[in-house]
SEDRENNU-816256 format. One record per residue (C-alpha): residue number from 1; residue in three letters; x, y, z. Coordinates in steps of 0.02 Angstrom, whole numbers, plus 50000, padded with zeros to 5 digits. Each point is the difference from the previous one (the first is absolute). Last residue first. Example, Ala and Ser with C-alpha at 12.3 -4.5 7.8 and 13.67 -1.06 7.14 Angstrom:
! SEDRENNU-816256
+-----+------+-------+-------+-------+
! pos ! code !     u !     v !     w !
+-----+------+-------+-------+-------+
!   2 !  ser ! 50684 ! 49947 ! 50357 !
!   1 !  ala ! 49931 ! 49828 ! 50033 !
+-----+------+-------+-------+-------+
//
This chain:
! SEDRENNU-816256
+-----+------+-------+-------+-------+
! pos ! code !     u !     v !     w !
+-----+------+-------+-------+-------+
! 224 !  ala ! 50517 ! 50745 ! 52293 !
! 223 !  ile ! 49980 ! 50009 ! 49811 !
! 222 !  thr ! 49822 ! 49998 ! 49935 !
! 221 !  glu ! 49901 ! 49895 ! 49877 !
! 220 !  leu ! 49823 ! 50056 ! 49964 !
! 219 !  leu ! 49885 ! 49849 ! 49997 !
! 218 !  thr ! 49947 ! 49921 ! 49836 !
! 217 !  phe ! 49836 ! 50068 ! 49936 !
! 216 !  arg ! 49820 ! 49941 ! 50011 !
! 215 !  val ! 49857 ! 50120 ! 49974 !
! 214 !  pro ! 49832 ! 50046 ! 50079 !
! 213 !  ile ! 49926 ! 50163 ! 49933 !
! 212 !  ile ! 50001 ! 50186 ! 50044 !
! 211 !  ser ! 50046 ! 50034 ! 50182 !
! 210 !  arg ! 50014 ! 50185 ! 50043 !
! 209 !  val ! 50130 ! 50075 ! 50118 !
! 208 !  asp ! 50003 ! 50183 ! 50056 !
! 207 !  ile ! 50152 ! 50076 ! 50085 !
! 206 !  thr ! 49993 ! 50174 ! 50077 !
! 205 !  gly ! 50157 ! 50102 ! 49965 !
! 204 !  asp ! 49912 ! 50169 ! 49991 !
! 203 !  arg ! 50007 ! 50000 ! 49810 !
! 202 !  glu ! 49921 ! 49827 ! 49998 !
! 201 !  lys ! 50102 ! 49843 ! 49972 !
! 200 !  glu ! 49903 ! 49873 ! 49899 !
! 199 !  val ! 50019 ! 49811 ! 50008 !
! 198 !  val ! 49909 ! 49897 ! 49870 !
! 197 !  ser ! 49984 ! 49815 ! 50038 !
! 196 !  leu ! 50002 ! 49833 ! 49909 !
! 195 !  gln ! 49937 ! 49887 ! 50137 !
! 194 !  gln ! 50093 ! 49845 ! 50058 !
! 193 !  val ! 49958 ! 49832 ! 50077 !
! 192 !  glu ! 50115 ! 49848 ! 49987 !
! 191 !  lys ! 50178 ! 50062 ! 50028 !
! 190 !  gly ! 49953 ! 50146 ! 50109 !
! 189 !  gly ! 49913 ! 50165 ! 49964 !
! 188 !  leu ! 50015 ! 50163 ! 49904 !
! 187 !  pro ! 50031 ! 50008 ! 49812 !
! 186 !  ile ! 50068 ! 50176 ! 49969 !
! 185 !  val ! 49955 ! 50156 ! 49902 !
! 184 !  met ! 50067 ! 50166 ! 50066 !
! 183 !  arg ! 49935 ! 50177 ! 49977 !
! 182 !  gly ! 50067 ! 50174 ! 50032 !
! 181 !  gly ! 49912 ! 50156 ! 50065 !
! 180 !  pro ! 50141 ! 50023 ! 50125 !
! 179 !  ser ! 50149 ! 49914 ! 49915 !
! 178 !  leu ! 50035 ! 49818 ! 50037 !
! 177 !  gln ! 50174 ! 49971 ! 50074 !
! 176 !  asp ! 49937 ! 49987 ! 50180 !
! 175 !  leu ! 49867 ! 49875 ! 49948 !
! 174 !  leu ! 50135 ! 49898 ! 49914 !
! 173 !  ala ! 50109 ! 49999 ! 50155 !
! 172 !  arg ! 49853 ! 49943 ! 50107 !
! 171 !  pro ! 49970 ! 49845 ! 49896 !
! 170 !  val ! 49812 ! 49981 ! 49969 !
! 169 !  glu ! 49937 ! 49850 ! 50096 !
! 168 !  gln ! 49996 ! 49812 ! 49979 !
! 167 !  ala ! 50097 ! 50019 ! 49837 !
! 166 !  ala ! 49969 ! 49936 ! 49824 !
! 165 !  ala ! 50111 ! 50022 ! 49848 !
! 164 !  thr ! 49991 ! 50120 ! 49852 !
! 163 !  ile ! 50007 ! 50162 ! 50099 !
! 162 !  leu ! 49964 ! 50158 ! 49899 !
! 161 !  ile ! 50039 ! 50170 ! 50076 !
! 160 !  arg ! 49935 ! 50165 ! 49929 !
! 159 !  asp ! 50045 ! 50182 ! 50025 !
! 158 !  phe ! 50169 ! 49954 ! 50071 !
! 157 !  pro ! 50103 ! 50089 ! 50133 !
! 156 !  ala ! 50131 ! 49936 ! 49989 !
! 155 !  his ! 50148 ! 49976 ! 49882 !
! 154 !  glu ! 50138 ! 49969 ! 50128 !
! 153 !  thr ! 49877 ! 49911 ! 50114 !
! 152 !  trp ! 49972 ! 49853 ! 49884 !
! 151 !  gly ! 49869 ! 49888 ! 50079 !
! 150 !  arg ! 50041 ! 49900 ! 50157 !
! 149 !  ser ! 49871 ! 49866 ! 49958 !
! 148 !  gly ! 50090 ! 49981 ! 49835 !
! 147 !  asp ! 50148 ! 49913 ! 50079 !
! 146 !  gly ! 50140 ! 50017 ! 49874 !
! 145 !  val ! 50062 ! 49994 ! 49821 !
! 144 !  arg ! 49983 ! 50164 ! 49905 !
! 143 !  ile ! 49906 ! 50057 ! 49848 !
! 142 !  asp ! 49988 ! 50174 ! 49924 !
! 141 !  val ! 49887 ! 49999 ! 49846 !
! 140 !  asp ! 50054 ! 50096 ! 49845 !
! 139 !  his ! 49901 ! 49907 ! 49866 !
! 138 !  gly ! 50086 ! 49985 ! 49831 !
! 137 !  leu ! 49928 ! 49830 ! 49956 !
! 136 !  ala ! 50170 ! 49916 ! 50016 !
! 135 !  gly ! 50022 ! 50087 ! 50168 !
! 134 !  leu ! 49838 ! 49925 ! 50064 !
! 133 !  arg ! 50051 ! 49824 ! 49954 !
! 132 !  leu ! 50179 ! 50013 ! 50063 !
! 131 !  arg ! 49954 ! 50085 ! 50163 !
! 130 !  ala ! 49860 ! 49873 ! 50029 !
! 129 !  gly ! 50119 ! 49853 ! 49978 !
! 128 !  glu ! 50124 ! 50077 ! 50122 !
! 127 !  ala ! 49865 ! 50030 ! 50130 !
! 126 !  phe ! 49930 ! 49826 ! 49977 !
! 125 !  glu ! 50171 ! 49918 ! 50025 !
! 124 !  glu ! 50028 ! 50104 ! 50158 !
! 123 !  val ! 49840 ! 49941 ! 50082 !
! 122 !  ile ! 49946 ! 50131 ! 50130 !
! 121 !  glu ! 49933 ! 50124 ! 49873 !
! 120 !  val ! 49976 ! 50188 ! 50026 !
! 119 !  ser ! 49928 ! 50110 ! 49863 !
! 118 !  trp ! 50011 ! 50187 ! 49966 !
! 117 !  val ! 49887 ! 50066 ! 49863 !
! 116 !  ala ! 49967 ! 50173 ! 49928 !
! 115 !  ala ! 49827 ! 49981 ! 49924 !
! 114 !  gly ! 49961 ! 50032 ! 49817 !
! 113 !  met ! 49869 ! 49866 ! 49976 !
! 112 !  glu ! 50123 ! 49895 ! 49898 !
! 111 !  ala ! 50115 ! 50009 ! 50151 !
! 110 !  leu ! 49861 ! 49928 ! 50109 !
! 109 !  val ! 49971 ! 49861 ! 49874 !
! 108 !  cys ! 50186 ! 49959 ! 49998 !
! 107 !  ala ! 50009 ! 50002 ! 50190 !
! 106 !  gln ! 49856 ! 49876 ! 50001 !
! 105 !  tyr ! 50098 ! 49886 ! 49881 !
! 104 !  gly ! 50170 ! 50010 ! 50085 !
! 103 !  leu ! 50064 ! 49823 ! 50023 !
! 102 !  gly ! 49941 ! 49997 ! 50180 !
! 101 !  thr ! 50007 ! 50179 ! 50060 !
! 100 !  gly ! 49933 ! 49970 ! 50175 !
!  99 !  val ! 49966 ! 50164 ! 50090 !
!  98 !  glu ! 49962 ! 50134 ! 49871 !
!  97 !  leu ! 50026 ! 50182 ! 50046 !
!  96 !  val ! 49913 ! 50126 ! 49887 !
!  95 !  arg ! 50036 ! 50186 ! 49976 !
!  94 !  asp ! 49856 ! 50066 ! 49895 !
!  93 !  gly ! 50051 ! 50089 ! 49839 !
!  92 !  pro ! 49855 ! 49932 ! 49898 !
!  91 !  ala ! 49855 ! 49955 ! 50116 !
!  90 !  val ! 49981 ! 49836 ! 50096 !
!  89 !  asp ! 49835 ! 49947 ! 50076 !
!  88 !  leu ! 50069 ! 49860 ! 50110 !
!  87 !  leu ! 49831 ! 49914 ! 49988 !
!  86 !  glu ! 50020 ! 49984 ! 49812 !
!  85 !  leu ! 50178 ! 49938 ! 50022 !
!  84 !  met ! 49944 ! 49864 ! 50121 !
!  83 !  leu ! 49856 ! 49956 ! 49884 !
!  82 !  ala ! 50119 ! 49980 ! 49854 !
!  81 !  gly ! 50108 ! 49876 ! 50096 !
!  80 !  ile ! 49845 ! 49906 ! 50059 !
!  79 !  phe ! 49927 ! 49994 ! 49824 !
!  78 !  pro ! 50163 ! 49943 ! 49921 !
!  77 !  gln ! 50022 ! 49854 ! 50122 !
!  76 !  ser ! 50153 ! 50039 ! 50105 !
!  75 !  leu ! 50178 ! 49958 ! 49948 !
!  74 !  thr ! 50050 ! 49859 ! 50116 !
!  73 !  lys ! 50130 ! 49960 ! 50131 !
!  72 !  asp ! 50066 ! 49832 ! 50064 !
!  71 !  phe ! 50179 ! 50054 ! 49956 !
!  70 !  gly ! 49951 ! 50003 ! 49815 !
!  69 !  ile ! 49883 ! 50096 ! 49884 !
!  68 !  pro ! 49843 ! 49895 ! 50018 !
!  67 !  leu ! 49848 ! 50072 ! 49909 !
!  66 !  pro ! 49836 ! 50065 ! 50069 !
!  65 !  ser ! 49847 ! 49973 ! 49890 !
!  64 !  asp ! 49899 ! 50083 ! 49863 !
!  63 !  gln ! 50120 ! 49954 ! 49861 !
!  62 !  tyr ! 50108 ! 50139 ! 49926 !
!  61 !  ala ! 50169 ! 49928 ! 50051 !
!  60 !  ala ! 49963 ! 49822 ! 49941 !
!  59 !  ala ! 50112 ! 50009 ! 49846 !
!  58 !  ala ! 50139 ! 50071 ! 50110 !
!  57 !  ile ! 50005 ! 49838 ! 50101 !
!  56 !  gln ! 50174 ! 49939 ! 49948 !
!  55 !  ala ! 50066 ! 50178 ! 49994 !
!  54 !  pro ! 49974 ! 50030 ! 50186 !
!  53 !  val ! 49875 ! 50140 ! 50028 !
!  52 !  phe ! 50020 ! 50187 ! 49976 !
!  51 !  leu ! 50026 ! 50004 ! 49812 !
!  50 !  his ! 49828 ! 49924 ! 49968 !
!  49 !  arg ! 49920 ! 50146 ! 50094 !
!  48 !  pro ! 50049 ! 50121 ! 49861 !
!  47 !  ala ! 49926 ! 50161 ! 50074 !
!  46 !  glu ! 49905 ! 50097 ! 49865 !
!  45 !  leu ! 49821 ! 49938 ! 50019 !
!  44 !  leu ! 50018 ! 50006 ! 50189 !
!  43 !  ala ! 50057 ! 50182 ! 49986 !
!  42 !  ala ! 49846 ! 50045 ! 49897 !
!  41 !  arg ! 49887 ! 49922 ! 50130 !
!  40 !  leu ! 50087 ! 50096 ! 50138 !
!  39 !  his ! 49972 ! 50166 ! 49911 !
!  38 !  pro ! 49820 ! 49953 ! 49960 !
!  37 !  asp ! 49962 ! 49967 ! 50186 !
!  36 !  leu ! 49921 ! 49828 ! 50002 !
!  35 !  lys ! 49812 ! 49987 ! 49991 !
!  34 !  ser ! 49859 ! 49945 ! 50116 !
!  33 !  lys ! 50034 ! 50106 ! 50152 !
!  32 !  gly ! 49982 ! 49987 ! 50189 !
!  31 !  ile ! 50125 ! 49860 ! 50028 !
!  30 !  glu ! 49888 ! 49875 ! 50089 !
!  29 !  asp ! 49834 ! 50038 ! 49916 !
!  28 !  glu ! 50083 ! 50016 ! 49829 !
!  27 !  ala ! 50081 ! 49827 ! 50012 !
!  26 !  leu ! 49912 ! 49931 ! 49846 !
!  25 !  asp ! 50050 ! 50152 ! 49897 !
!  24 !  val ! 50181 ! 49986 ! 50058 !
!  23 !  his ! 50005 ! 49814 ! 49957 !
!  22 !  ile ! 49930 ! 50034 ! 49825 !
!  21 !  asp ! 50126 ! 50139 ! 49967 !
!  20 !  ile ! 50141 ! 49885 ! 50057 !
!  19 !  val ! 49942 ! 49876 ! 49866 !
!  18 !  glu ! 50008 ! 50140 ! 49871 !
!  17 !  val ! 50174 ! 50044 ! 50061 !
!  16 !  met ! 50060 ! 49821 ! 49975 !
!  15 !  his ! 49921 ! 49995 ! 49826 !
!  14 !  arg ! 50090 ! 50160 ! 49953 !
!  13 !  arg ! 50165 ! 49927 ! 50061 !
!  12 !  leu ! 49970 ! 49840 ! 49902 !
!  11 !  ile ! 49970 ! 50103 ! 49842 !
!  10 !  ala ! 50159 ! 50100 ! 50033 !
!   9 !  leu ! 50096 ! 49837 ! 50020 !
!   8 !  his ! 49941 ! 49937 ! 49830 !
!   7 !  gln ! 50050 ! 50164 ! 49918 !
!   6 !  glu ! 50170 ! 49994 ! 50085 !
!   5 !  thr ! 50024 ! 49831 ! 49918 !
!   4 !  met ! 49980 ! 49830 ! 50081 !
!   3 !  pro ! 50130 ! 49867 ! 49961 !
!   2 !  lys ! 49972 ! 49868 ! 49864 !
!   1 !  met ! 49931 ! 49829 ! 50046 !
+-----+------+-------+-------+-------+
//
């Protein structure tokens, strides 16, 4: 069988986004809207998801399911990844901290949306792979290896923070690095029961947490 062309991949990307559209419409009661933000939708149509998974499963990159990327980690189901970015409500120029780079797909979508992105990854091999992939696409994303629960104080504060692994509670350091008026999206809970949650920091420092839908993520790894 001959390899897929860019035209084939673009068709698969469009199909993926159309399936995400269906999920968003069905989840209107939970997320408060029935359509993706057009800016996010356009970024999803541009970001080459197949480049952010191991080469041997690239043909499955646009399927409506999570995909293994190594080290017992996965790239989230397209709908869940898109929902997290929808809830994050990113505008061009926003300073975004991502905790859990993986191989760089969510950072790629954020960069396509015009955000300035800093990303922390605990697995060195992932961080290096993400740097190579994002750099090849011309995206200027700063990535470092470390404990994401500690954030990245040198570049704080951040307008938005995206955490791609679950925690029992919001890490204090990340709350401290969130700008007043800022927003964070994080799966909250233990190994078995988690809620995708939106954390908002009011101008007076008050913290508001909203649960959106049940999810299942790997737990956030930290360094003692």
